[in-house]
N, C-alpha and C positions, 0 to 999 in steps of 0.2 A: 620308378613306381610313384604314382601321384599321391600327394598328401590327401588324407581324408579327415584331418582334424585341424581346426583353426587354432592359431596362437592367441594368447590373451590380447596382445596389441591389435591384432586383426579383428577380434571379436569386439573389443571396446570401441575401435574406430567405426565399425559397422553400426554399433549401438548409437553413437552420436549422430551418424549420418542419417539414420532412419527414425530417430526419436520423434520428430515432428510429424512425419508421414504416418507413423503408427498411431500417434495421438489423434490425428484427424480421421484415420480409419475407424477408430472407436466412436468418435463424434458422429461420423456419417451413419454408422449403424444405429445410433440412438435417435437420429433425426431431431436434434435439439434446435430450439428457436432462440434461446437466450444463453448468454455467457457472462460470467463475472471474472474479471482479472484483478489480481492484487500485485502491486509492485512495491517492494521495500527498497527505496533508493539509498545509495551511499556515494561518497566521493570516488570510491574505487569499484569498478565492475565486479571484482572478486567478492564484494560484500553485499551484492544485491540479493533480494529474495523475490521469488515469482511463483504465483499460483494461478491456475486456470480451472474454473469450476463451470460446468455446463448445467443448465436449469431447465426444468419442465415448463410447459406452456403457462401454468398457473403461478410459477415462481415459488412453488412450495417445496420442491425437492431438488437438491443439488448433488452432482457427482464430480468428485475430484478427478481431473484428467491429467494434470501435470503439476508437480510441485518441485521447485528447484531452489537451492541446491539439494541434491539427493544422491545417495550412493546406490546405484542400480546393481542388482544381481544379474549375472550372465550364466546361462545354461552351460554346464560343463566346467565351471570354474568356481572355486571357493572365494576368490578375491572379488570384492565389489569394485565398481567403477564410478568415481564421482563425476557429476556433471553440474556445472553452475550456470546461472542465467547469463545471457550475453545479448549484445545488441542484435545479433543475427537471430537468436531465438525469439526475441520480442517481435522483430520484423516479420519473421516467418509465421508466428502465431496470429498476429494482427492481419496479415495478408490472407491467411487461410480463413479467418472469420469473416473478413470483408468479402471474399470471393463467394462464400456460402450464404451471405446476407444474414448472418446471425447477429441479432441485436445484442450489443455488448456494452457494459459499463466497466471502465478501467479506473481503479482507485489507486492513487500513488501517495506513498508516505514521504512527502518532501514539500517544503514551501514552494509554491508556484510563482512567487514574486517577492519583492523586497519592500520595506516601508517607504511610502512615498516621501515622507519628510527626510528620511535618510538620503534618498536620491537628490532631493532639493538641496540639502546641506552639502553633499559631495560636489554638486554642480557649482555652487557658489563659493566653496572654500578654496583658498589658494595658500599653499604652504609658506610662501614668503610674505604674503600680504594679509593673510587671514581673510576676513569677509568685510564687506562694507557695513557701515553703521546702520544702514537702512534694513539690513537683513536680520530677521529675528531668529535666534537660535532655537531649534526645536527642544521640547522637553526630552529628557533622556529616554523615557519609555517610548515616546513617539519616534525617536531616532533608532532604537534597537528593535522595536516590535511593530508588527502590523496590527491593524484593528482587530482582525480575527484572533491573533495571538493574545491580545489584551483581554478579549472576551473569554477565551478559553482559560486564561490564568484565573479569571474571576469565577468561571464555572467550576473549575477543578480545585480551586484553592491551593494551587501549587505553581511553581515556576515552569516555564517552557524554555526550550532552547531558542535563542534569538538569531534570526537569519541576518540581522544587522550587525551582530557582534560575536557570534559563536562559530565553531567549525561547521555547523550545519549549512552555512553559506556555501561551502565547497560542494556539498551534496546537491544543493539547489542549482548551482552552476552546472554540475554534471547533468542534472535533469534538463536544464535549459538547452544544453547541447544535444541531448538525446531527443528531446521533443521536436527539435527542428527536423531531425531525420524521420520522425514518426508522424509528422503533421498531416501528411496526405491520407493517413488512415483515420484520423479523428474528425468526425463531422462537427463536433461541438465540444468546447471546454466550459463546464458549468461552474460558476462561483456561487450558486445557490438561488438564482433567479428563475431558472427554467421550471415550468410547471406542467408540461405535457409529457406523455410517455417517451422514454428514450427512443431515439431514431438512429439507426446505424451504430457506429462506435463512438461513444462519448467518454470523456475523461474528466476526472475531478480530483481535487486534493483531499486527502483524508489523514487521520491521526489515530492509529490503532491503540496506542496507549490510552488515549482519551476514551475511545470506544469501550475498552475494558473497564476503565475506572468508573465510567458512568453507568454501565449496564451490568457489570459483574464485580461489584465492590470487594468481594473476597479474594479476587485474583489479581490484584494490582502488581504483585511481585513476580509476574510471569517472566520478567527479564532478569531481575537481580536476586531473586530468592529472598530469604529473610536475614541473611548474614550481613553484618556490617562490612563496608568496603575497605578491606585492607589488602596488603600485598602478599600475605603469607599463603603458601600452597594449600594449607588446610582450609583457610577461609575461602579460597577459590573453589576448592572441591565441594565444600558445604553449600556455597552459593549456587553452583551448577546443579547440585542434587536437589536443592530446594526449589529452584526455578523450574526444573524438570517436573517435579511433583505438581507445582502450581499450573504449569501448562497442560498437563494431563487432566487435571480437574477442570480447567477452563474449557478444554476441548470437549470433555464429557457434557458440560452444560450447553455448549454450542450445538453439539450433535443432537441433543434432545430437543432443543428449541427450533432448529433449522431443518430437521429431517435430512441430515447430511449423510450421503453415501460415500465411503472412502474410495470406492471404485475398484479398478483392476489390480492395484498394488496396495495390499493391506499394510505395508510397512511404511508408507510415506509419512503418515501423521505421527507414527511412533518415533521415527527418526527425527522429524521436525521438532517434536516435543523434547527429545533427549539430547539434541545437539547443544554444545556449550555456547555456540553462537545463535543469536535469535533471528538471523536473517530469514530462514525458511519459515519459521512460525509467524513472523511479522508479515511476510508476504501472504500467508494464509489468512491472517486476520484482515488484511487489506481487501482480499477477495470477498470475505464475508461482508465487509463494509460496502463493496460494490453490489453485492446481492441485496443488501438493505436498500441501497440507492435505487436499484431497479424497481423494488416494491414501492418506495416513496414516490417515484416519478409516475408509476402506474396507478397507484391506489390513493395517493394523497397523504398529507401530513397528519390528518386526523387519526388514521390507523397506523401510520409509520412516521412518527415525529422525528424530525431531522434538524440539525443545527444550522438552518439557513439564516441569512441575515434578518429576514422578517421575524423569525422565531426568537433570535437572541437579542436583537436591538429594536425590534418593532418596525412596522412597515414604513412609517413616515421617515424615521432616521435612516432606514435601509435605502430608501429611494434617494434621500438627500446625499448619501455617501456612495451611491452606486458606482460612479466613475472611479472613486478611490478603491472600492472593493474589486472592481474589474481589473484595476491596475495591480493591486497587491495580492489578490487571491483570497480564498475563504475555505476554511476547513469544514468538511461535511461528514458527520457521523450520526448514527442513530442515537437518540437521547430518550430517557425514560418518558413514558406517556403522561405520568402524573406531573402537573405543573405546580 
């Protein structure tokens, strides 16, 4: 007698195998011309966050098509199945968008480069001999931080992780490895000097925590909640609950401002808001930054002010430092219109 019911392992395996195809079936039905992708990078693939939003022709309304990590429901089973981002997911999504000629901005939360003076010092330094007397040691800030990091420290009035001295360097290296594999999909990597509409698939560095702090000042605690950082279980639970409440409030504000449609699965944002890890929600915020970037590149900085080098350090200095900025990278987020 033949089986007429799938087992849970069979159903979950089928879900994973068909996830991308079903996502593009929905995209094809909508006939979308634009897409915004957000990637929250980490040193380990298990900690990545990923969101794909498709957009209408005027870039006014977005629909969530895929958000990972996510626990998917399977018909006929009470148990949900978790799926996390992976290299293969990213490759499959980018290949599908490229095949369909969907104009896409990819925003990645990770440093795209290292401080130039950090590299100069590492090249000159010798463990046994030190450096020659002719070599000038860099200032500590220049050793640890890129120019864009220093500008955002000033803009935010708070410290940033240093790609020259902190663990975020591991995430930056992971991205460097991944980017080599994805390079054939990216037509251009922008560090803030591009001024024409996005063409093909373009990638840029972003910083969702800065995006929130600058544009939604009541929601800065979307990661840590309001609880002081201690090791007790009670504090951990309080922090998770508080950060969940802040994320929900932040999403409500974003949904009102961006005409955002949750799409086919109404649970994806709820779960991203409620999870104790912020990977999924950070990936979503990166996708919103990519949406902003598409608007900025199409309509200009007068209506969509963005943290370009020209905007933060002035056109003359930006041009003087252009080679350094192209080497180190530059963070791009929407900033308030009032100067």
